[in-house]
C-alpha positions as CSV (number, residue, x, y, z in Angstrom):
1,G,11.8,8.8,51.6
2,D,8.2,7.7,50.9
3,E,7.8,10.8,48.9
4,R,10.9,10.2,46.9
5,S,9.9,6.6,46.2
6,R,6.5,7.9,44.7
7,E,8.1,10.8,42.7
8,S,11.0,8.9,41.3
9,P,10.7,5.0,40.9
10,A,13.5,2.9,41.9
11,P,16.0,1.8,38.8
12,A,14.6,-1.6,38.6
13,E,11.1,-0.3,38.3
14,A,12.3,2.4,35.9
15,Q,13.6,-0.2,33.8
16,M,10.5,-2.3,34.0
17,Q,8.4,0.8,32.9
18,A,10.9,1.7,30.0
19,G,10.7,-1.9,29.0
20,A,7.0,-2.0,28.9
21,E,6.8,1.4,27.2
22,G,9.4,-0.1,24.5
23,G,7.4,-3.4,24.2
24,G,4.0,-1.3,23.7
25,R,5.7,0.6,21.0
26,V,6.9,-2.3,19.3
27,N,3.6,-3.9,19.6
28,R,1.8,-1.0,18.2
29,C,4.3,-1.0,15.3
30,C,3.9,-4.6,14.7
31,W,-0.1,-4.3,14.9
32,K,0.2,-1.3,12.2
33,C,2.4,-3.3,10.0
34,S,0.1,-6.4,10.1
35,V,-3.0,-4.3,9.6
36,T,-1.2,-2.6,6.6
37,Q,-0.1,-5.7,5.1
38,L,-3.5,-7.3,5.5
39,K,-5.3,-4.5,3.8
40,K,-2.7,-4.8,0.9
41,I,-3.3,-8.5,0.6
42,F,-7.3,-7.8,0.5
43,W,-7.0,-5.4,-2.1
44,G,-4.7,-7.6,-3.9
45,V,-7.2,-10.4,-4.0
46,A,-9.7,-8.0,-5.2
47,V,-7.5,-6.7,-8.1
48,V,-6.6,-10.2,-8.8
49,L,-10.3,-11.1,-9.4
50,G,-10.8,-8.0,-11.2
51,V,-8.0,-8.6,-13.5
52,C,-8.8,-12.4,-14.1
53,S,-12.6,-11.2,-14.7
54,S,-12.0,-8.5,-17.0
55,W,-9.4,-10.2,-19.1
56,S,-11.2,-13.7,-19.4
57,G,-14.5,-11.8,-19.8
58,S,-13.1,-9.6,-22.7
59,T,-11.7,-12.7,-24.5
60,Q,-15.0,-14.5,-24.3
61,L,-16.9,-11.4,-25.2
62,A,-14.7,-10.9,-28.3
63,K,-15.3,-14.6,-29.3
64,L,-19.1,-14.0,-29.0
65,T,-18.8,-10.7,-30.9
66,F,-17.2,-12.3,-34.0
67,K,-20.2,-14.4,-34.6
68,K,-22.2,-11.6,-35.6
69,F,-19.6,-8.9,-36.5
70,D,-16.6,-10.4,-38.2
71,A,-14.1,-7.4,-37.9
72,P,-11.1,-7.7,-35.5
73,F,-9.4,-4.6,-36.7
74,T,-12.5,-2.3,-36.5
75,L,-13.0,-3.9,-32.9
76,T,-9.4,-3.1,-32.1
77,W,-9.8,0.5,-33.4
78,F,-13.0,0.9,-31.4
79,A,-11.7,-0.5,-28.1
80,T,-8.5,1.6,-28.4
81,N,-10.5,4.9,-28.7
82,W,-11.7,4.3,-25.1
83,N,-8.0,4.9,-23.8
84,F,-8.9,8.5,-24.0
85,L,-10.7,8.0,-20.7
86,F,-7.5,7.4,-19.0
87,F,-6.4,10.9,-18.1
88,P,-9.6,12.2,-17.1
89,L,-10.3,9.1,-14.8
90,Y,-6.9,9.7,-13.3
91,Y,-7.6,13.4,-12.8
92,L,-11.0,12.5,-11.0
93,G,-9.0,10.3,-8.7
94,H,-6.5,13.2,-8.2
95,V,-9.4,15.5,-7.2
96,F,-10.8,13.2,-4.7
97,K,-7.6,12.0,-3.2
98,S,-4.9,14.6,-3.2
99,A,-4.6,17.2,-0.7
100,E,-3.3,20.0,-3.1
101,K,-5.8,19.9,-5.9
102,Q,-4.6,21.1,-9.3
103,S,-6.6,22.4,-12.2
104,P,-6.7,20.0,-15.2
105,K,-4.4,22.5,-17.2
106,Q,-1.7,22.5,-14.4
107,R,-2.0,18.6,-14.1
108,Y,-1.5,18.2,-17.7
109,R,1.6,20.5,-17.9
110,E,3.0,18.7,-15.0
111,C,2.4,15.3,-16.6
112,C,3.7,16.5,-19.8
113,R,7.3,16.9,-18.3
114,F,7.5,13.0,-18.8
115,F,7.9,13.6,-22.7
116,G,10.7,16.1,-22.1
117,D,11.7,19.8,-21.1
118,N,9.4,21.1,-24.0
119,G,6.4,18.8,-23.1
120,L,4.4,17.1,-25.6
121,T,5.5,18.7,-29.1
122,L,4.6,17.5,-32.6
123,K,8.1,16.2,-32.9
124,V,7.9,14.2,-29.7
125,F,4.3,12.8,-30.7
126,F,5.7,11.2,-33.9
127,T,9.0,10.2,-32.3
128,K,7.8,8.8,-29.0
129,A,4.2,8.2,-29.0
130,A,3.5,7.1,-32.5
131,P,5.6,4.0,-32.5
132,F,3.9,2.6,-29.2
133,G,0.4,3.5,-31.0
134,V,1.3,1.1,-33.9
135,L,2.8,-1.7,-31.4
136,W,-0.6,-1.2,-29.3
137,T,-2.7,-1.6,-32.4
138,L,-0.8,-4.7,-33.7
139,T,-0.8,-6.4,-30.2
140,N,-4.5,-6.2,-29.9
141,Y,-5.5,-6.8,-33.6
142,L,-3.2,-10.1,-33.5
143,Y,-4.8,-11.3,-30.4
144,L,-8.3,-10.7,-31.4
145,H,-7.5,-12.3,-35.0
146,A,-6.3,-15.4,-33.2
147,I,-9.5,-15.6,-31.0
148,K,-11.1,-16.3,-34.6
149,K,-8.9,-19.3,-35.5
150,I,-8.4,-21.1,-32.2
151,N,-10.2,-21.5,-28.9
152,T,-9.9,-18.9,-26.1
153,T,-8.0,-21.2,-23.8
154,D,-5.1,-21.8,-26.1
155,V,-5.2,-18.0,-26.8
156,S,-5.0,-16.9,-23.2
157,V,-2.4,-19.4,-22.2
158,L,-0.1,-18.7,-25.2
159,F,-0.4,-14.9,-24.5
160,C,1.2,-15.5,-21.1
161,C,4.6,-16.2,-23.1
162,N,5.0,-12.4,-23.3
163,K,6.6,-12.3,-19.9
164,A,9.1,-14.8,-21.2
165,F,9.7,-12.6,-24.3
166,V,10.1,-9.5,-22.1
167,F,12.9,-11.2,-20.2
168,L,14.7,-12.3,-23.1
169,L,14.5,-8.8,-24.8
170,S,15.4,-7.1,-21.4
171,W,18.5,-9.3,-21.2
172,I,19.7,-8.7,-24.7
173,V,18.5,-4.9,-25.0
174,L,18.6,-3.5,-21.7
175,R,21.4,-5.8,-20.2
176,D,19.4,-6.9,-17.2
177,R,20.6,-9.3,-14.8
178,F,21.1,-12.8,-15.9
179,M,18.9,-15.2,-14.1
180,G,19.1,-19.1,-14.7
181,V,15.6,-19.5,-13.3
182,R,14.2,-17.3,-16.0
183,I,16.1,-18.9,-18.9
184,V,14.5,-22.1,-17.7
185,A,11.1,-20.3,-17.6
186,A,11.7,-18.9,-21.2
187,I,12.6,-22.7,-22.4
188,F,9.4,-23.7,-20.7
189,A,7.4,-21.2,-22.7
190,I,8.9,-22.2,-26.2
191,A,8.3,-25.9,-25.2
192,G,4.8,-25.2,-24.4
193,I,4.0,-23.3,-27.7
194,V,5.5,-26.3,-29.6
195,M,3.5,-28.6,-27.6
196,M,0.2,-26.6,-28.0
197,T,0.9,-26.7,-31.8
198,Y,1.4,-30.4,-31.6
199,A,-1.9,-30.8,-29.7
200,D,-4.3,-30.2,-32.5
201,G,-1.8,-32.2,-35.1
202,F,-0.2,-29.2,-37.0
203,H,-3.3,-28.3,-38.9
204,S,-2.9,-25.1,-40.8
205,H,-5.9,-23.6,-39.1
206,S,-4.5,-23.9,-35.5
207,V,-0.8,-23.3,-36.6
208,I,-2.0,-19.9,-38.0
209,G,-4.1,-19.1,-34.8
210,I,-0.8,-20.0,-32.5
211,A,1.5,-17.9,-34.6
212,L,-1.0,-14.9,-34.3
213,V,-0.9,-15.1,-30.7
214,V,2.9,-15.7,-30.3
215,G,3.1,-12.5,-32.6
216,S,0.8,-10.5,-30.4
217,A,2.8,-11.6,-27.3
218,S,5.9,-10.5,-29.0
219,M,4.6,-7.2,-29.9
220,S,3.5,-6.9,-26.1
221,A,6.9,-7.6,-25.0
222,L,8.6,-5.3,-27.5
223,Y,6.2,-2.5,-26.4
224,K,7.3,-2.8,-22.8
225,V,11.0,-3.1,-23.5
226,L,11.1,0.0,-25.8
227,F,8.9,1.9,-23.3
228,K,11.5,1.3,-20.7
229,L,14.5,1.8,-23.0
230,L,13.1,5.1,-24.7
231,L,10.9,6.6,-21.8
232,G,12.0,4.8,-18.7
233,S,9.6,4.5,-15.7
234,A,6.4,6.7,-15.7
235,K,4.3,7.9,-12.6
236,F,0.4,7.1,-12.4
237,G,-0.5,10.6,-14.1
238,E,2.2,10.3,-16.9
239,A,1.1,6.9,-17.6
240,A,-2.5,7.8,-17.8
241,L,-1.7,10.7,-20.1
242,F,0.6,8.7,-22.4
243,L,-2.2,6.0,-22.9
244,S,-4.8,8.9,-23.6
245,V,-2.2,10.1,-26.2
246,L,-2.2,6.6,-27.9
247,A,-6.0,6.9,-28.3
248,V,-5.4,10.4,-29.9
249,F,-2.9,8.7,-32.5
250,N,-5.5,6.1,-33.0
251,V,-8.2,8.4,-33.9
252,L,-6.1,10.6,-36.0
253,F,-3.8,8.2,-38.0
254,V,-5.5,4.5,-37.6
255,T,-9.2,5.5,-38.6
256,C,-8.4,5.4,-42.2
257,I,-7.8,1.8,-42.0
258,P,-11.1,0.4,-40.9
259,V,-12.7,2.7,-43.5
260,I,-10.3,1.1,-46.2
261,L,-11.1,-2.5,-45.0
262,Y,-14.7,-1.8,-45.1
263,F,-14.9,-0.4,-48.7
264,T,-12.6,-3.2,-49.9
265,K,-15.0,-5.7,-48.2
266,V,-12.2,-7.3,-46.2
267,E,-14.2,-6.3,-43.0
268,Y,-17.7,-5.5,-44.3
269,W,-21.2,-5.5,-43.0
270,S,-24.4,-4.7,-44.7
271,S,-25.8,-2.3,-42.5
272,F,-25.1,-0.5,-39.2
273,D,-28.1,-2.1,-37.4
274,I,-26.5,-5.5,-37.6
275,I,-23.5,-4.4,-35.4
276,P,-23.7,-5.6,-31.9
277,W,-23.2,-2.2,-30.1
278,G,-23.6,-4.0,-26.6
279,N,-20.9,-6.4,-27.3
280,L,-18.6,-3.8,-28.5
281,C,-19.0,-1.5,-25.8
282,G,-18.9,-4.2,-23.3
283,F,-15.7,-5.6,-24.8
284,S,-14.1,-2.0,-24.7
285,I,-15.3,-1.5,-21.1
286,L,-13.7,-4.7,-19.8
287,L,-10.5,-4.0,-21.9
288,L,-10.3,-0.5,-20.3
289,T,-11.0,-2.0,-16.9
290,F,-8.1,-4.6,-17.4
291,N,-5.5,-2.0,-18.4
292,I,-6.6,0.3,-15.6
293,L,-6.0,-2.5,-13.0
294,L,-2.8,-3.5,-14.6
295,N,-1.3,0.2,-14.8
296,F,-2.6,1.4,-11.7
297,G,-3.2,-1.5,-9.3
298,I,0.4,-1.5,-7.9
299,A,-0.7,1.6,-6.0
300,I,-2.7,-0.6,-3.5
301,T,-1.2,-4.0,-3.8
302,Y,1.9,-6.0,-4.9
303,P,2.6,-6.4,-8.7
304,T,3.0,-10.2,-8.4
305,L,-0.6,-10.6,-7.3
306,I,-1.6,-8.5,-10.3
307,S,0.2,-10.9,-12.7
308,L,-1.3,-13.8,-11.0
309,G,-4.8,-12.5,-12.4
310,I,-3.6,-13.2,-15.9
311,V,-2.7,-16.7,-15.1
312,L,-5.9,-17.4,-13.4
313,S,-7.9,-16.3,-16.4
314,V,-6.6,-19.5,-18.3
315,P,-8.6,-22.1,-15.9
316,V,-11.6,-19.6,-16.4
317,N,-11.5,-19.6,-20.2
318,A,-10.8,-23.5,-20.3
319,V,-14.0,-23.9,-18.2
320,V,-16.2,-21.8,-20.2
321,D,-14.7,-23.4,-23.6
322,H,-15.6,-26.8,-22.2
323,Y,-19.2,-25.8,-22.0
324,T,-19.6,-23.7,-25.0
325,S,-17.2,-25.1,-27.7
326,E,-15.8,-28.4,-28.9
327,I,-12.3,-28.0,-27.3
328,V,-10.6,-31.4,-26.7
329,F,-8.3,-31.3,-23.5
330,N,-6.1,-34.2,-24.4
331,S,-2.9,-35.0,-22.5
332,V,-0.6,-33.0,-24.8
333,R,-2.7,-29.6,-24.5
334,V,-3.1,-30.2,-20.7
335,I,1.1,-30.6,-20.3
336,A,1.4,-27.6,-22.5
337,I,-0.8,-25.5,-20.4
338,I,0.8,-26.6,-17.2
339,I,4.4,-25.9,-18.6
340,I,3.5,-22.4,-19.9
341,G,1.8,-21.6,-16.5
342,L,4.8,-22.8,-14.5
343,G,7.1,-20.9,-16.7
344,F,5.0,-17.7,-16.0
345,L,5.0,-18.5,-12.3
346,L,9.0,-18.8,-12.3
347,L,9.3,-15.4,-14.0
348,L,7.3,-13.8,-11.1
349,L,10.1,-14.7,-8.7
350,P,12.1,-11.7,-7.6
351,E,15.7,-11.2,-8.4
352,E,17.1,-12.0,-5.1
353,W,15.1,-14.9,-4.5
354,D,18.1,-17.1,-4.5
355,V,19.6,-15.0,-1.7
356,W,16.6,-15.4,0.5
357,V,16.5,-19.2,0.1
358,I,20.2,-19.3,1.1
359,K,19.5,-17.1,4.2
360,L,16.5,-19.3,5.1
361,L,18.4,-22.6,4.7
362,T,21.3,-21.3,6.8
363,R,18.8,-20.1,9.4
364,L,17.4,-23.7,9.7
365,K,21.1,-25.1,9.9
366,V,21.8,-22.8,12.8
367,R,18.8,-23.8,14.6
368,K,19.4,-27.3,14.0
369,K,23.0,-27.1,15.4
370,E,21.9,-25.0,18.4
371,E,19.3,-27.7,19.3
372,I,21.8,-30.6,19.0
373,P,24.5,-29.4,21.5
374,E,22.0,-28.6,24.0
375,G,20.6,-32.3,23.9
376,N,24.1,-33.7,24.0
377,G,25.3,-31.5,26.9
378,D,22.4,-32.9,29.2
379,I,23.7,-36.4,28.4
380,A,27.3,-35.7,28.7
381,S,26.8,-33.6,32.0
382,G,25.2,-36.8,33.5
383,L,27.8,-39.3,32.5
384,P,30.8,-37.9,34.5
385,N,28.8,-37.5,37.7
386,K,27.7,-41.3,37.4
387,S,31.3,-42.2,36.8
388,R,32.5,-40.3,39.7
389,R,30.0,-41.9,41.9
390,T,30.9,-45.4,40.8
391,R,34.7,-45.0,40.8
392,P,36.4,-46.9,43.6
393,S,38.6,-45.1,46.2
394,M,42.2,-45.8,46.1
395,S,42.4,-45.6,50.1
396,S,39.7,-48.2,50.6
């Protein structure tokens, strides 16, 4: 009997051991999940800071560059050429991280399947890549040209309206799900644009600058919606190859425009020694870093955190403008900034946010109902006993 008890535990003990083992597994799973989430949040904070610093830094550096080099289109062309580094940088990451390493040619062919069964042909280049190259150039050029007209705070906050434009275009063109909260966010964005225009008294200089930023945000929204409509979703390698192809289009077909602008003296500089190459390269590196974090940051963190970095660039630009320019933060401008920022944050809500809120409210109601009967039961259980004790006996 002793030997049996040592070899095989009693049923109660077996259940306790099984429960302990099950509890240990659950604890280990919970610990792994919490560590994974903490890592994702940590990397999310790092990506948010990177997006915020690169976006606000590139905006401020562009403003500084135009004091010595007044050529927004040439700056756009120069910065877009750096997109060619996307695919080489992606391949380096593939070599260091992937277990099955492929040659550059094999990786290129595999990523080319994104364009179709025949790969990146000349027809595909002109029909699927060239239109996006034009939209990319227009988005950046209008944004940089607006920086010449108005301060960087207004430019950065107005560009946040592109998320509202993306929703409206997706709802109309892609037939995405209708969400009332996003309609409210779009109304906030439009109201913020009007108030921002009113903040400076509808002067022609500021109106042109605001119109340029709104045009840039519209081109950015059109780029994103058309990409989803014509090409769908892209993996990391495919997105890197696509952005490098845009740089090839820029070199082959956009190079002639800065040359024409130079000889027509629209964007003219007397000698190449005057060009601030440090500012140009710094702006291009910061813009490349911003696009890398924006496109590949979702591999290590949540997309919502990445979008928050764009919103946080607004107060950073506001602080810099406060000390370096003559910007006036009147009540109308501050309200416009808050309204556009609030609209941007509303657009970050997930599609099923209302279902989550209803579930949360339902759980809270159930808990309250469970707590109330328990308290009433204790009081009610005491009353009958007391009444039985005090009730007089009929026999007496």
